[in-house]
C-alpha positions as CSV (number, residue, x, y, z in Angstrom):
1,M,143.5,-186.1,12.2
2,N,145.8,-186.7,9.2
3,E,149.2,-187.0,9.7
4,E,150.8,-184.3,8.9
5,R,148.6,-182.6,12.0
6,L,149.5,-185.6,14.1
7,K,153.4,-184.6,13.0
8,R,152.8,-180.8,14.1
9,W,150.7,-181.6,17.3
10,R,153.7,-184.3,18.4
11,L,156.7,-181.8,17.5
12,V,155.0,-178.6,19.7
13,L,154.1,-181.3,22.5
14,G,157.4,-183.0,22.9
15,S,158.8,-186.2,23.1
16,E,156.9,-186.7,26.3
17,T,153.8,-187.5,23.9
18,K,155.3,-190.1,21.8
19,E,153.6,-192.5,23.0
20,E,150.2,-191.1,23.0
21,L,151.0,-189.5,19.4
22,T,152.7,-192.7,17.5
23,V,154.0,-191.1,14.4
24,P,157.1,-191.8,12.3
25,L,159.3,-188.3,11.8
26,S,161.5,-187.8,9.4
27,K,165.5,-187.2,10.0
28,L,164.9,-183.4,9.5
29,E,162.1,-183.6,11.8
30,T,163.7,-185.6,14.1
31,G,166.5,-182.9,14.4
32,I,164.0,-180.5,14.5
33,D,162.2,-182.6,17.5
34,K,166.3,-182.7,19.1
35,T,166.7,-179.0,18.8
36,L,163.3,-178.3,20.5
37,E,164.0,-180.8,23.1
38,A,167.5,-179.4,24.1
39,L,165.8,-176.2,24.5
40,Y,162.7,-176.8,26.3
41,N,162.1,-180.1,27.3
42,G,165.0,-181.4,28.8
43,D,166.1,-181.7,32.5
44,K,162.5,-181.4,33.2
45,G,161.7,-177.8,31.3
46,R,165.1,-176.2,32.4
47,G,167.0,-177.2,28.7
48,G,169.2,-180.0,27.9
49,L,172.0,-177.6,26.6
50,G,174.1,-177.8,29.3
51,A,177.3,-175.6,30.1
52,S,179.4,-177.0,27.3
53,S,180.2,-174.7,24.4
54,P,180.5,-177.7,21.9
55,N,177.1,-178.7,22.9
56,V,175.8,-175.0,22.3
57,A,177.6,-173.9,19.7
58,R,176.3,-177.3,18.0
59,W,172.4,-176.2,19.1
60,L,173.1,-172.8,17.4
61,G,174.1,-174.0,14.8
62,D,171.0,-176.5,14.2
63,I,168.5,-174.1,15.4
64,R,169.9,-171.8,12.0
65,E,170.0,-174.6,9.8
66,Y,165.9,-175.6,10.8
67,F,163.8,-172.8,11.4
68,P,164.0,-169.2,9.1
69,N,165.7,-166.1,11.1
70,T,163.1,-164.7,12.5
71,V,162.5,-168.1,14.9
72,V,166.0,-167.9,15.4
73,K,166.0,-164.8,17.1
74,V,163.3,-166.0,19.4
75,M,165.1,-169.2,20.4
76,Q,168.5,-167.6,20.9
77,Q,166.7,-165.1,23.2
78,D,164.9,-168.1,25.3
79,A,167.9,-169.7,25.8
80,L,170.1,-166.7,27.2
81,K,167.0,-166.2,29.4
82,R,165.8,-170.1,30.5
83,L,169.3,-171.1,30.5
84,N,171.6,-168.7,31.6
85,L,173.4,-169.3,28.5
86,T,176.2,-166.1,29.0
87,S,178.7,-168.1,27.3
88,M,177.1,-168.1,24.0
89,L,178.4,-164.4,24.6
90,M,181.5,-164.8,26.2
91,E,183.5,-166.8,22.9
92,P,183.7,-165.5,20.3
93,E,183.3,-168.6,18.3
94,M,180.1,-168.6,19.7
95,L,178.8,-165.2,19.1
96,E,179.9,-165.7,15.7
97,S,177.2,-168.6,15.2
98,V,174.2,-166.3,16.4
99,V,172.3,-164.2,14.2
100,P,172.6,-160.4,15.5
101,D,169.7,-158.7,16.1
102,V,168.3,-155.6,18.6
103,H,168.0,-158.2,22.0
104,L,171.4,-159.5,21.5
105,V,172.7,-156.1,21.6
106,A,171.4,-155.4,24.6
107,N,172.3,-158.7,26.1
108,L,176.0,-157.7,25.0
109,M,175.5,-154.2,26.6
110,T,174.3,-155.8,29.5
111,L,178.0,-157.8,29.6
112,S,180.3,-155.0,27.9
113,R,182.1,-155.1,31.3
114,V,182.8,-158.6,31.7
115,I,183.6,-159.8,27.7
116,P,186.8,-161.1,28.1
117,E,188.9,-159.1,26.0
118,K,189.5,-161.9,22.9
119,T,185.7,-161.7,22.6
120,K,185.6,-157.9,22.4
121,D,186.1,-157.5,18.8
122,T,183.6,-160.4,17.9
123,A,181.2,-158.3,20.0
124,R,181.5,-155.1,18.5
125,Q,181.3,-156.7,15.3
126,V,177.8,-158.1,16.4
127,V,176.8,-154.5,17.0
128,R,177.9,-152.9,14.4
129,K,176.0,-155.3,12.0
130,V,172.9,-154.8,13.7
131,V,173.4,-150.8,14.2
132,E,174.2,-150.5,10.2
133,E,171.5,-152.5,9.2
134,L,169.1,-150.2,11.6
135,M,170.6,-147.1,10.6
136,Q,169.8,-148.2,6.7
137,K,166.4,-148.5,7.7
138,L,165.7,-145.4,10.1
139,A,168.1,-142.9,8.8
140,A,166.3,-141.8,5.9
141,P,162.7,-141.0,7.1
142,T,164.1,-140.0,10.2
143,Q,166.1,-137.3,8.6
144,Q,163.5,-136.4,6.0
145,A,160.7,-136.2,9.0
146,I,162.7,-133.7,11.1
147,S,164.6,-131.9,8.3
148,G,160.6,-131.2,6.7
149,S,159.1,-130.1,9.7
150,L,162.0,-127.5,10.3
151,N,162.3,-126.2,6.3
152,R,159.6,-123.2,7.3
153,S,161.5,-121.7,10.2
154,T,164.1,-121.6,7.9
155,R,162.5,-118.9,5.8
156,S,162.0,-115.6,6.8
157,R,159.8,-112.9,4.9
158,R,161.1,-110.5,7.1
159,P,165.3,-110.6,7.4
160,R,167.5,-108.6,8.1
161,H,170.3,-107.0,5.2
162,N,172.8,-109.7,5.9
163,E,170.4,-112.5,6.0
164,I,168.6,-112.0,2.8
165,N,168.4,-114.6,0.3
166,W,168.8,-112.8,-3.1
167,P,168.2,-115.1,-5.8
168,A,165.3,-116.1,-3.9
169,T,164.4,-112.6,-3.3
170,I,164.9,-111.4,-7.0
171,L,162.6,-114.4,-8.4
172,K,159.9,-113.4,-6.2
173,N,159.6,-110.0,-7.4
174,L,160.2,-110.1,-10.9
175,R,157.0,-108.6,-11.4
176,H,158.0,-105.5,-9.4
177,Y,160.5,-104.8,-12.4
178,Q,161.1,-101.3,-13.2
179,P,162.4,-100.9,-17.0
180,E,163.0,-97.2,-16.5
181,Y,165.1,-98.0,-13.9
182,N,166.8,-101.3,-14.7
183,T,166.0,-102.7,-11.2
184,I,163.6,-104.4,-8.9
185,I,161.5,-103.4,-5.9
186,P,162.0,-105.8,-3.6
187,E,158.4,-105.7,-2.2
188,T,159.0,-109.2,-0.4
189,R,162.1,-110.4,0.7
190,I,162.8,-114.0,1.4
191,G,166.0,-114.7,3.7
192,Y,167.6,-117.7,5.1
193,G,166.3,-117.6,8.7
194,R,167.9,-117.2,11.5
195,R,172.0,-117.8,11.2
196,R,172.7,-120.2,13.7
197,K,174.0,-123.7,14.0
198,A,170.8,-125.2,15.0
199,L,167.2,-124.4,15.1
200,K,165.7,-126.8,18.0
201,D,167.6,-128.3,20.5
202,I,166.7,-131.9,21.4
203,V,167.6,-134.1,24.9
204,L,167.8,-137.6,24.8
205,C,167.2,-138.8,28.8
206,I,167.4,-142.7,28.7
207,D,166.9,-144.8,31.4
208,Q,170.1,-147.6,31.6
209,S,168.2,-149.9,33.9
210,G,168.1,-153.3,32.9
211,S,164.6,-153.7,31.6
212,M,165.3,-150.7,28.9
213,G,167.8,-152.6,26.8
214,T,166.0,-152.7,23.3
215,S,165.1,-149.1,24.2
216,V,168.7,-147.7,24.8
217,V,169.7,-149.6,21.3
218,Y,166.9,-147.6,19.7
219,S,167.8,-144.6,21.0
220,G,171.4,-144.6,20.5
221,I,170.5,-145.0,17.0
222,F,168.2,-142.1,16.8
223,G,170.4,-140.2,18.7
224,A,173.4,-140.9,15.9
225,V,170.8,-140.0,13.1
226,M,169.5,-137.0,14.7
227,G,173.0,-135.8,16.0
228,S,174.4,-135.8,11.8
229,I,171.2,-133.4,11.0
230,P,172.5,-129.5,11.1
231,A,168.9,-128.0,11.9
232,V,169.1,-129.6,15.2
233,Q,171.4,-130.0,18.2
234,T,171.2,-133.3,19.6
235,K,172.6,-134.7,23.3
236,M,172.3,-137.7,24.7
237,V,171.5,-138.6,28.4
238,V,171.8,-142.1,30.3
239,F,170.8,-142.9,33.7
240,D,170.5,-145.4,36.5
241,T,171.9,-143.9,39.7
242,A,174.5,-142.1,38.2
243,V,174.2,-139.6,35.0
244,A,176.4,-140.0,32.1
245,D,176.4,-137.5,29.3
246,L,177.5,-139.3,25.7
247,T,177.0,-136.6,23.3
248,E,180.4,-136.7,22.7
249,E,179.7,-140.2,21.2
250,L,176.7,-139.9,18.9
251,Q,179.1,-139.6,16.3
252,D,180.0,-143.4,16.4
253,P,176.7,-145.6,17.5
254,V,178.5,-148.4,18.0
255,E,181.2,-147.1,21.1
256,L,178.2,-145.3,22.3
257,L,175.9,-148.6,23.1
258,F,179.3,-149.8,24.6
259,G,179.4,-146.7,26.9
260,V,176.3,-148.0,28.1
261,Q,176.1,-149.9,31.1
262,L,172.5,-151.4,31.5
263,G,171.5,-152.5,34.9
264,G,171.7,-151.2,38.5
265,G,168.6,-149.1,39.8
266,T,167.1,-145.5,38.8
267,D,167.1,-141.8,39.9
268,I,165.4,-139.9,37.4
269,H,165.4,-137.2,39.6
270,Q,169.0,-136.8,39.2
271,A,168.8,-137.6,35.5
272,L,166.3,-134.4,34.7
273,S,168.2,-132.3,37.4
274,Y,171.0,-132.6,35.2
275,C,169.1,-131.9,31.9
276,Q,167.5,-128.8,33.5
277,Q,171.2,-127.5,33.6
278,I,172.3,-128.2,29.9
279,I,169.1,-126.8,28.2
280,T,170.0,-123.1,27.2
281,R,166.8,-122.6,25.0
282,P,163.7,-124.0,27.1
283,T,161.3,-122.9,24.9
284,D,163.1,-124.7,21.3
285,T,163.9,-127.4,23.5
286,V,162.3,-130.9,22.9
287,L,163.4,-133.4,26.4
288,V,162.4,-137.0,25.5
289,L,162.4,-138.8,28.7
290,I,162.5,-142.7,27.7
291,T,161.8,-144.7,30.9
292,D,159.0,-147.2,33.1
293,L,159.0,-144.0,35.3
294,Y,160.0,-146.8,38.2
295,E,161.7,-144.2,40.3
296,G,163.7,-145.7,42.8
297,G,165.4,-142.1,43.9
298,D,163.1,-139.2,45.2
299,E,159.5,-139.3,43.4
300,K,158.1,-135.8,45.0
301,E,161.5,-134.0,43.7
302,M,161.0,-136.5,40.4
303,R,157.9,-134.9,40.1
304,K,158.2,-131.2,41.3
305,M,161.5,-131.4,38.5
306,A,159.0,-132.5,35.4
307,A,157.4,-129.2,36.3
308,Q,160.0,-127.1,36.4
309,L,160.8,-128.1,33.3
310,V,156.9,-127.4,31.6
311,N,156.6,-124.0,33.1
312,A,160.0,-123.2,32.1
313,G,158.8,-124.2,28.6
314,V,160.5,-127.4,27.5
315,Q,158.6,-129.6,25.5
316,V,158.7,-133.0,27.3
317,V,157.6,-136.4,25.9
318,T,157.7,-139.6,28.1
319,L,158.4,-142.8,26.4
320,L,157.8,-145.8,28.3
321,A,159.6,-147.8,25.6
322,L,160.7,-147.3,22.5
323,N,160.7,-150.9,20.9
324,D,158.8,-153.5,19.1
325,D,158.7,-155.7,22.2
326,G,154.7,-155.3,22.8
327,A,153.2,-153.5,26.0
328,P,155.7,-152.0,28.8
329,S,155.8,-152.7,32.3
330,Y,155.6,-149.1,34.1
331,D,154.7,-146.9,37.4
332,H,150.9,-145.8,36.8
333,S,150.9,-143.3,39.2
334,N,154.1,-141.7,38.1
335,A,152.7,-141.9,34.2
336,E,149.8,-140.6,35.6
337,Y,151.3,-137.4,37.4
338,L,153.1,-136.3,34.2
339,A,150.5,-136.8,31.9
340,S,148.3,-134.5,34.5
341,I,151.1,-131.7,34.3
342,G,151.1,-131.8,30.4
343,I,153.4,-134.1,29.3
344,P,152.3,-136.7,27.2
345,V,153.4,-140.2,28.3
346,F,153.1,-143.5,26.2
347,A,155.2,-145.9,24.5
348,C,156.4,-145.8,20.8
349,T,157.7,-148.1,18.2
350,P,160.8,-147.4,16.1
351,D,158.9,-147.2,12.7
352,K,156.7,-144.2,14.4
353,F,159.7,-142.3,16.2
354,P,160.6,-140.2,13.2
355,D,156.8,-138.5,12.7
356,L,156.9,-138.5,16.8
357,M,160.1,-136.2,16.6
358,A,158.6,-133.8,13.6
359,S,155.4,-133.4,15.6
360,A,157.3,-132.2,18.4
361,L,159.9,-130.1,16.5
362,S,157.3,-128.3,14.9
363,K,155.5,-128.1,18.2
364,Q,152.2,-130.2,17.4
365,D,149.6,-131.1,20.0
366,I,151.1,-134.4,20.9
367,G,148.5,-135.9,22.4
368,Q,146.4,-135.5,19.0
369,W,149.3,-136.9,17.2
370,A,149.2,-140.2,19.4
371,A,145.6,-140.8,18.9
372,A,145.7,-140.7,15.2
373,Q,148.3,-143.5,15.1
374,D,146.1,-145.5,17.4
375,I,148.5,-144.7,20.5
376,K,147.4,-145.4,23.6
377,V,148.3,-142.2,25.7
378,T,147.8,-142.3,29.7
379,S,145.1,-140.1,30.9
380,A,146.0,-137.4,33.6
381,N,144.9,-138.8,37.1
382,P,141.9,-137.3,38.4
383,A,142.5,-137.0,41.8
C-alpha cells in the first residue's frame, strides 16, 4: 500500500492506529487529524471539544479551513448531535463562525424560545441568509410551475360581457371582418376568466414535531413563494399538540420560521379539523399534509377527518418529508390507511415540489406523477 493511501487510512481510523499505521503526517494533515480527533475520537468516542467556548470556536474555524462547505455542514451537525453543543447556537460569536444551512436553521428554530436576546439578531441573520439562498433557488421554478398549470384556467371561451378580453377577441376574429358593416362578427369570444382573487386555494398543514425540522424550513420557504402568486391563495398551518395559523407571516419567511416551535407531541386530528374549518372551496383546494403520521392524538378520529376531507372534494396529498435527508421514518399503518382512501403518501425532495404542486393544482393523478419521478408511493393495505 503506497504512502498516500496509508495516510488516508490513518486519518480515517484516527490516532488509535498510529502505531500500526506508522506514516509521517504533514503540518496540514496533523491539523486535520486533530480536528477529526476532537469530534469523533476524543474522550472515548464522545468528542474532545468539551464545553469551552474558545475550544469550540477554534474548532469551528479549523474545520472551515480544512474541509469544503459540504463536509463542514456535516461535521457541524455531528457536533450538535454527539456533543450537545448548544453553546454553538447560544452566543453570537459562535454563531458567526458556523456555515449556515437548512439543518442549522432547524436547530435554531428548536432553540428559538431560549436563545439569549444578545444572540437573536445574529440568529435571524443566519436564518435570513439561508432563506434568501433558498428563495433564489426555489422561487422561480415554483412560480413558473404553478402559474403555468393555471394559465389555461384564466381564459374562458364563454365569458360574460364584462369579462370579455376585447383585444384578444378582435385578433381571434379578424377573418370574420364584414367590410360592408365595417365591423367584426365575434364568433369566438375570449375572456379574462373568473375575476376572483384566486383560482385555487392551497393549505399547507405542517407537523412541527422535532423530527420534521428541515421539512418545516422548506415548507416555510415554499409557502412564502406560493403566497406571492396571485392565482393561488395560500394558507399555512403548523401543529404539534396545538395548532397555529401562520398565514399572516407568509410575507416574511424569516419571522415565520421564528414563529415555529419545533418539538413536542403531535395531534394530526386537531390540525385536520382546523384545516376543514378554513377551507371554503373544497373542490378548488389542495391540502398538503406534511407529517411522519405518528399520531399522538385520536388516531381513529384523525382517519375519519381525513376521509371527510376527501369526500368533500379536497385534494389531499401527504408528504412524509419535504427535504433531502433520505428515507424518513413514519407510521406505516396510517400511511397505508390514507392510501386506501385515495390520498397519495410519499416523501418529496424540494426540487420536485414545484412540479408536484403544479400537477395537484391541475388535478392530475398524483400517483402517476410520482411514478414518473421514480418516487415510491405508499400502497393501500389490502386488509
